[in-house]
N, C-alpha and C positions, 0 to 999 in steps of 0.2 A: 504494500500500500504506499502511496506517496502523499505527503502532506503538502498542500499548496501554500506558497508564500509569494509575495510580490516578486515579479520576474527578475528584478534588478538586485535582489538580495541573495545572500548565501543560504544553503539549506541548513536545517537544524535537525539534529538527531532526534528521532521520535521514540516514545516509550511504548511498550506493549499496550494494546487497547483493552483487552479483557483478560482476567485471570481464570485459568483452568476451565473455561467454557462450561460453566455448571448448568447450562440449558439442557444438557443431555439428561439430567435427573428428572426433567419434566415428563419424560417417557415412562417413568415409574409410578406416576400418579394413578390411583384406581378410578375406573369409570363407575359413576353411581348417579344417584338422583340429583346431584348438584348441577349437573351439565345438561341444559336443554337440548332436546332433539336427538340425543345419542340413543343407539338402539337398546331397548329394554333388555334384550337377551345378552348384551355386552357387560351387564352389571357384574363387577368383580374383576374384570380383565384390567390389565394396565393399559394406559393410553398407547404405549409402544406396541403392545400385543394386538390391540384393535387395529392400529395403523398397519400392522404387518398383514392383516387379513385382506387389506385392499378392497373393502366392500364397496358396492355401488351406493351412491347417495340415494338413488331411486328405488332400488329393490333390496337393499341391504338392511332393512329393519329401521331406518331412521324415521322418526316421527316428525310431523309438521306442527308448526313452522320450523324451518331449518335454514340457517344462514350458511352460505358457501362462499369460499374464497378461491378464486381461479389460480391454480398453480402456475400456469403459463403467464398470465397477466402480471402476477406479483413478480416473477422473475424478469419479465420484460421491463417493468417499471424500475426495478432495482438497477438493472444494467443501464438503462437509459440515463438516469440521473448521475450514475457513476461516470458515464462517458461525458455528460454535460459539464459536470464539475471539473473534470480533467481538462476538457477543451478550453474552458474559461479561466483556468488557473485558480480555482476556488477550493478551499477546504470545505468539508461538508459535515455538519452535525445535525442530522435530521431530528425533528421534534418528535420525541418519543410519546408524547401525550396522545398522539393520533391513535396508536395501536395498544400501547402499554403491553407489548408482547416481547419478552426476552428472546424468543426464537427469531422474530423479525429483526430485533436489534442485531442479533448475531449475524444474520444475513446482510444487514446494512453495513456492518463493520467489515464483513468479508468483501463487500463491493466497494470498499475504499473510504468509508466514512471515518472522519477524524475522531468523532465521539458522538454522544447522544445528547440532545437538548431536553431539558425538563422545564416544568413550570412551577411546581410546588415541591416541598420537602419529601412528601410521601413518594412521589415519582422517583426522586433521587435515591431514596431508600431501596426501592424496587431494583433500580439499576445496579446499585452496589451489591445487592444480594446475588445478582447474576453476573458479577465480575466486571462491570463496566468501569474503565479506569479514566475516562475523560468525560466529564459532565459540564454542560454549559446551562446554567439556570437562567432562563430568560425572564427573570422577575426579580423584584426586590426580596431580600430575605432578612427579616428583622425578629423572627421568632426565637427566643432564648433557647427553648428546648431543642429546636432544630439546629441551632448553631452549636450547641453543646455536642450533639451527635456529630455534626460535621467536624468539629475539632478533633474528635476522637477518630473518625475515619481517616482524616489527614495525617494525624500523628501515627496511626497504625500502619499506613501504607505510603511509603515515600514516592511511589510511582503514581498515586491517584492525583489527578489534576482536576480542580473544580474552579469554575468562574461563575460569578453572578453579577447582577445589575446593582447599582446604587443610584438614587436620584434625589437625595435630600441630605442635608447635614444632619438632621435628627436621625435618619436612618443609619448613617455612619456611626453616630454616637451609640445607638442601640446595639449595633453589631459589635463595636469595640468593647462595650460593657459586657456583653454576653461572652465574648471570646476570652476576654481577660479573666472573667469569673470561672470559665472552663479550663483555664491553664493551658490554652492553645500554644503549641510550640512552633507551628507553621502559620505564616500569614495566609489569609484567605484572599485570593485573587478576585479583583472586582473591575467592572467596566462602567463608565458613566453612561447611563441610558439617556439619550437625547429624545425628548418627546416629539411626536410627529406633527404637533401644531396645537393651537388653542382649541380646547374642547376635545382633544384626542385622549388616549388612555393615559398610562403612566409615563414618566420620563421628565427630565428637567426641560423647562420651557425656553430658557435663554442661555446664551453662551456665558454670560457673567455668572449665572447660577451654577453652571457647569464648572467653572473655575473655582467657585466657592466650595462645591462638593469635592473637587480634586484637592483642594487645600485641606479640607477636613480629613480626607483619607491619608494624606502625607502626614498629618499630625498624629496618627495612630501608630502603634507598633504591631497591630493585629491584622491590618489590611494592606494590600498592595495594588496600586492602580496599574492595570495592564492594557487598557484600551477603552474603546467607545462602542456603543451598540445602540440598536433600536429596532422598531418594527414599522416598516414602511406601509404595511396594510392599514395602519390607523391614520394615514394622511387624510384630512378632510376632503371630501369630494375628489377622491384619488383619480388621477389620470397619469398617463405616462410622463407628461411634462412635470406635473406636481410631484410625483414620486421621485423623479430624477433630481429635481431641485432639492428635495429634502435629503437625498443621498449625498448630494455634493456638499450639503451643510454638515452632514455627519463626517465626511472625510475632512473637510476643513477644520472641524473641531479637533479631530485626531492630529492634524498638522499643527494647530495651535498649541495643544497641550504638549506635544513632542518638543516644539521649539522652546517651551517654558520648562523643559527638563522634567516633566511629570512622570515619564516612563523610563527613567534612568536605571531603575532596578530590573528592568524586563529584558535585557539584551539577550539572555540565555534562551528565553522562551519565545520572544518576539512580541510585537505590538499587535493586539487583536482589534480588528474592525469587523463588526458582525451585523448583518441584517438579512432579510430574506424570508418571507413567508411563501405560500404556495401560489400566490397570485401575480407577483411582480419580480420573480427572481431573474428575469431577463434584464430588467432595469438595473438590478443589483449587479449582474455581471458586466453590463456596459460601464457603469460608473466605477466599479472596483477595478476594472482594467486599466484605469488611468491614475490610480493612487500613486502619488509621487514617492520618491525615496524618503525614508524616515531614518531615524538614528539606529534603528534595529530592524530586522526582517518583519514583515507584515504578515500576519495570519488573516487571510480574507475568508471569513467564516459564514457560509450560507446555512440556513436552518429549516428549510422547507420540509414538512413532514407528511402532507396528505397524499404526496405522490405514490406512496407504497401500495395503496389500494386504488387511488383516484376515485372517481365516482361517475354517476350518470346524470348529475344535476349541477350543483353549485360549482364545483371545480371543472367540470366539463366545459362550462361557459367562461370561467376565469383563467384557466391555465395559460401561462405564457406561450406554450407551444402553438396556441391558436395564432399568435402574432409571429412566431418564427417556425412555420411548419417544416422548413428545411432541416431543422434540428431533430425532428422525430415527433412522436406522439405518444402520450400516456394511454393506457388501457384501463377501463373500469374493471375491477376484480371482483366486486361484491354481486351476488345475486341471492335475494331472499325468496325461498320457495314456501308457498302456503297452499292450503287445499281449499277448494270450494266446499263449504259446509251448508250453504243455503242458497237457493235460487227462487225467491218468492214470486218473481214476476219476470217478464221478458226484458225489462229495463234495469234490473238490479240483481246483484249477487253479492254474497259475503264470503270472505276468506277467514281462516283461523289464525291470522297474525294481526298484531296492532301495535300500539305505542310502546308496549313492552319489548317489541322485537325489531322495529324499524325506525331509522332516523326520520324525524318529521319537523325538525326545528327550522329548516331552511326550505325544503320542498317535500311534497308528498312522494312516496315511491311511484315508480312507473311500471305499469304492466308491460312485459316485453314478450313473453312466450307462454304458451299453454301446453302442458304435458297431459296427454289423455289418460284418465284413470281407467280406461277400458284396455288399451293396447300399448300405451307408452310412447306413442308417436308424439312428436313435438311440432307445433305450428305457431306462427306469429299470433300475438294477442290482438288481432284485428277487432276493432270496435269495442274494445275494453279499456276503461279508464278508471284509475283510482280517484275517488271523489272525496274520501275522508278516511280517518282512522279513529276507532274507539280503543280502549285499553287493550282489548283482545280480538278486535275484528277489523278487517280492511273492507271498506265500502267500495263496491265496484259499480260503475255506471256502464251498462251494456246497451249497445245498439240492438234493435230488434232482430237483426240477422247474425249477431255475434254467436259463435260456436263455443258454448260453455255449459257444462253440466256439473251437478254435485259429484264430487269425487276427483275432479280434474285438479292438477297442481298448476298453479300460476307462478312463473318466475318473474320477480320484480327487480329493477334496478333501483339503487338508493342514491340519495344526495347527502353529502357531508360525512366523511369517513369517521370523524371524531366521535359523532354520536351514533355511529353504527357498531363499531368495535365495542364500545362500552356496554352494550346490552347483552353480550355473549361472552361467557368465560372460557368456552372451548369451541373453536370454529373449525369445521372440516376444510382442509385444503384439498381442492378437487381438480382432477384433470379434466380435459375437455370431454372425454367419454363418460364422465360421471364417477370415475374411480377415486376414492378417497385415499390419499397418500399419506396424510399426516393430520395433526390437530393443533391448531394455533391457540395457546394458552394466553389469556389476558389477565392483567392485574389492575383493576380500577378500584 
């Protein structure tokens, strides 16, 4: 794996990414009632033993509703972002909050990721439990209990690298107090978060305030300023022009802080400049390509996470690959299968999946295909539209000539990966012919 730094700088030796690859132990977990949709006759088998049976999703005893993840699409998406990051000289720390799956983290690291991004302490604890040695926490961290845990992790593992945001003097004070009380022996690396504008989410609003936060960090012995970061997806009324303007501001902030000697202690690891959600990473690549020489190598860190599964709604419309099709295309990997349990009239039908099973915060699921309950043949879901969700039912609106009957399975595409993964603890990884090859464990 190669770590991307600014092209004009020298390379820096990298540390191992994960310790002992403990994800293998997930195969020893027992299959039981905790896991939705798994075959009842698999009760008591280990996950690994069930995977080795290579059952069919459709005839292998799975109950509906069942969420499936396409093995081919996941592999395609992992390879595409690896290639994209290498082509543009970016390091990559995909946001793990999307899947919260150590197996997928392991695959992302194998496909060149620098580390994994987190949002809250619980996620970082999961990452550490599965051996992740580089964590970028794209959020402020002022919880004393979490900082006490972090200090212990840093002290116990000299190869563990952790970076988080700071955006206020008070936040710096709280971190310093907690780390001193914990007796931390290693400083915590922090980056100043630049807010994306007035009315945006977290982050310092002005460059003067950024300097004040940097001064506060320098006054502690428990924190070390290693760079700047932010999230361009929060730019108000985001457009390519507005996002690039903010990214240029972020780079200029790094230049100013470097000229002021704020990163003097970071020469061994490099200066971090980080941005990049799943909607504007093309703009990040463009602007980061022109980062000037600084006093130390620059780690240009992209954090997009939704790519691993992509989707059939929100990110299908927002993906930067729509703007740069010559660079490839992501593939939606999720399909939720549910069964027709009621067909009360020609214009209406109901499936046995609902809000407990499908993402619905951004868009409703999309009916894509129908698998006949009589003979297993698959046909397009012509004339069938998802019109609403109850807790445990999908409402379908059907045209009078729509071919659909009780017992049929309907395959639906989903929108928003983050709220699809979080509803399932064990997700079948399925090949194109329906063969289940593995089960993806999540920890939400």
